[in-house]
N, C-alpha and C positions, 0 to 999 in steps of 0.2 A: 979340349973336350973331356977326354978321359978324366983330366984333373977337377973338372967341374963336376961331372957325376960322382967322382969319389967323394968330393967335399960334400955334395948334397946327400949323399948316402950317409957319411959318417954323421952329418947334423940331423937326419931322421934317426939314426941308430941312437945318437944322445939324447934326443927328445923322447924315444921309447923307454930307455933305460932311466930317465928322471921320472917319468910316468909311473913305472913299476915300482922302482925304489923309493921314491921321496912323495910324502903327502903335499898336495897342492898348497900353495901358499895363500893364506886367507887372511885379510885384513882384519885386524881385531876390531870390535866395535868401540868406538870412542866413548870412554866414560865421563860423565858429566861430573863436574868439581860438586863438592859438598856446598860451596858457597853459590855456585849457580842454581843447584836445586833448592836450596833455603830462599833465595831470592824469587824463584817463580812460585814456590809455595807461600812466600808472603805477598805475591801479587805485584811485585816490583820490577816489572819487565824492562823499564826503562834504565834500570841500574844494573851496569856491567860489573863482572868481579873486580877488574882493575879498579873501576870507580869506588868500588865498596871498600877495598883494601885502603884506597886513600883516604876515604871518609874515617876508617878505623885509626888511621896514623894521624889525622889531625885531631881526632877525640883524644889521642893519648898525648899529643905534644901539649893540648890545652889542659888537660888535667894534671899533667906534671908541672906546666907553668903556674897554674893555679895554687898547687900544693907548695910549689917553690917559694910563690910570692907570700903565702901565709905562715909557713914554717922557715924558711930560708934554708933548708937542709936539703942537700941532694938526695939522701937516702928516701926521705919522703916523697920526693919529687919523682924519683925512679919507680917508687911503689905505685904511687898513683897514675904513671904514664901506662904501666902495664894494666892496671883497672881500666884506664880509660880505652885502651886498645879493644879490649875485650867487650866494653859496653855495647857498641853497635850490633856486635855479632849476637847479645843476649836480646838487644831489642828486636833483632831480625827473627830470632827465633820464637820470640812472644807474638810478634806479629803474624808468623806462619801459624802458629799455634790457633790464634783468634780467627784468622780467615779459614782454617781448616774447619773450627767448630761452626762458624757462620755458614760455610759451604755444606755441611751435614744437615743443617736444618732446611735447606733449600733443594735438595737432591729428591726428596720425595715428589715436591711440586714439580720439578723438571721431568721426572718420569711420568707422571700423570699428564702433563702437557703433550709428552711425545706418544704416548697410548692413545689419548683422544685424537690427536692430529692423524696417527696411522689408521686408526678406525674411521676416520673420516675420508680416507682414501688418498691422504698425501704420501709421497715417497718418503725415503729417509732423508735425504738432502733437503727437500722442502720442509719435513717435521723440525729438523735441527736449525734450519735458517729462520723459521718463524719465531724461535725463542730468543731472538735478537729484539723482538718487539712484545712479546707477551710472556715472556720467562722472568725469573725473579730478576731484579733490577742489578744485583751484584754480578750476574753472569750474562747480561745481555751485550757488553763489550766483547766478551769472548765468542759467543755465538754470531755477532756480527763480522768478526774478523774470520770465522769459520764460512760465512757466508760469500764474503769476498774471496777467500781462498778457492771455493769451490766455483765460483765463477771465473776465476782467473785460470785455474788449472783443468777443470771438467773432470777431474779425478778425486772420488769420494774417499779413497783409502788415504790420499796425501793429505787432503783437507781435514780429514778425521786424526791423523796422527798428528798434525800442527796443532790441533785442538786440544788433543790430551796432552801434547808438551806445554800449551800455555797453562792448562788448568793445574797439571802437577798434583793430581788428587787420585787416592786410590779407589774411590767410590767412582769417580770419573771414568777411570780405567776399566772398571767392569761393565758400566753403561756403554761405553764406546766399543769395547770387545764384544758385547752381545750384539751390538748394531752391526758390526763389521762381519761377524759370522753370519748373521741373517741375511746380510745382502750378499755374501758370497756363496752361500750354500741353499739358501732360500729356506722356507717354512711358514707355517700357518700359525704358530704358537706363539710368535712374539707377544701379542697383546695380554696372553695369559702370562708369559714369561715377566713382562714388565708390571703388570699388577702383583705378582708375587714379589718382585723386587722392590715394588713400592712400600708393602706392608713390611717387609723387613726391614727396610731403611728406617720407616717410623718406629718401629720397635728399637732398632739400635740407637737412633737419636733420643727416645725417652729415657732408655737405660743408661746411655752415656750422660745425660743430663743429670739425673739422679746422682750416679756416683762422682761426676765432677763438683756437684753441689756439696757433697759430703767430704771431699778429699781438698777442695779449695783451701782450707786453713791450713792444711800441709804445707802447701808451696807458700802462701803467705808468711808462714812461720819461719820457712827456710829462708826467703829473701830478707826478712826482718833481723833474722839471727846472723846472717852474714854481713849485711850491711852495717848493722849497729856498731859492732867493735869498731871498725875502721872509721866511721864518721867521728866515733869518740876519740881514736887515735889521732885524727886531723886535727881535734881541737885541743887536745893535749900538746901536739906539737908546736903550737904557738907559745909554749911557755919554755923558756930557755931550759929549766931544771929537766923536764920531761925529754926535751930535744936532746940535751947531752947525754941522758941515760940511754936513750936509743941509738946513739951514734958511736957506741962502744960494740966491742966484737960480741958481747953476750947479748946487747940489744938487738944486733943483726940477726943472730942466731934466733931470738924470741920471734922476731917478724917473720923470719923465713918458716919456722915451724908454725905459726899462726896462719901465714898464707897456706902452707900445705894441709892443715886441720880444716881451714874454711872450705877449702876446694873439696876435699874428700868427703866431709859433712853435708856440703850442699848437695853433691851429686847423690848421695845416699837418700836424702830427704826428697829430692826431686824424683828419683826412682820410685819412691814410696808413695809420692803423691800425683805422679803422672799416669794416665790411663795408657794401656799400650796401644801404639798406632799401627794402623795396617800397611803391610807393605804394598808398594805400587807392583801392578802387573805389566804396564808398560815403560817402565823407567830405564 
């Protein structure tokens, strides 16, 4: 019995020392991969990151085999294999950008619907759920999923968090955060806040539209300037003289420098021609 109490006292002393000297262990939040975030932003929720990587590999192999069939040179095949691997990523980023631009035009309408529903006496879950039928068509499936989540869990915060994860949009994060805070702490100024947010979003959409129209030629020129030399290289690779010239050590060096210069210049032109994107609040 004495040994039992001694062991129990030692265990209590060890717990006390651990509490005083060491910080509690907290599980680090799980970070979302860049591929997963890009898939969500592009609206491709049914594609998993492993499946997307498999698509990249298939595109790379197909591009490499096509170049090998046209030129008969392993160097050209390896070069276009690397281009093919990154082609789905470029397409994914483009789709995410197009979806983000389409959503930016719809958010003022969403805020107006929420404001009207709240002024009519509906609760926040009901106001969000009815957007599955009266909201913008591009967002109706997402709000339909919110309605299903809320009916299944009866927890507004959980359903709202899942809705924000599916939308993966910075403007949606602002709206959902406003609704969450209003539901938790209460307040009578939600209608005025939503009216102000709607006016701000309309001004932002109009300004971004004008800037995007003026800068679109920069992005188009960047893509054309990068793609044209490599298409020409593929055509030249069908000729034996050009192929033999590039298969030398000097030719490999020229191709390597060309790839490096193309990547650097393309990134610079995209940085100059792309509007700054807002950071997500709930990411």
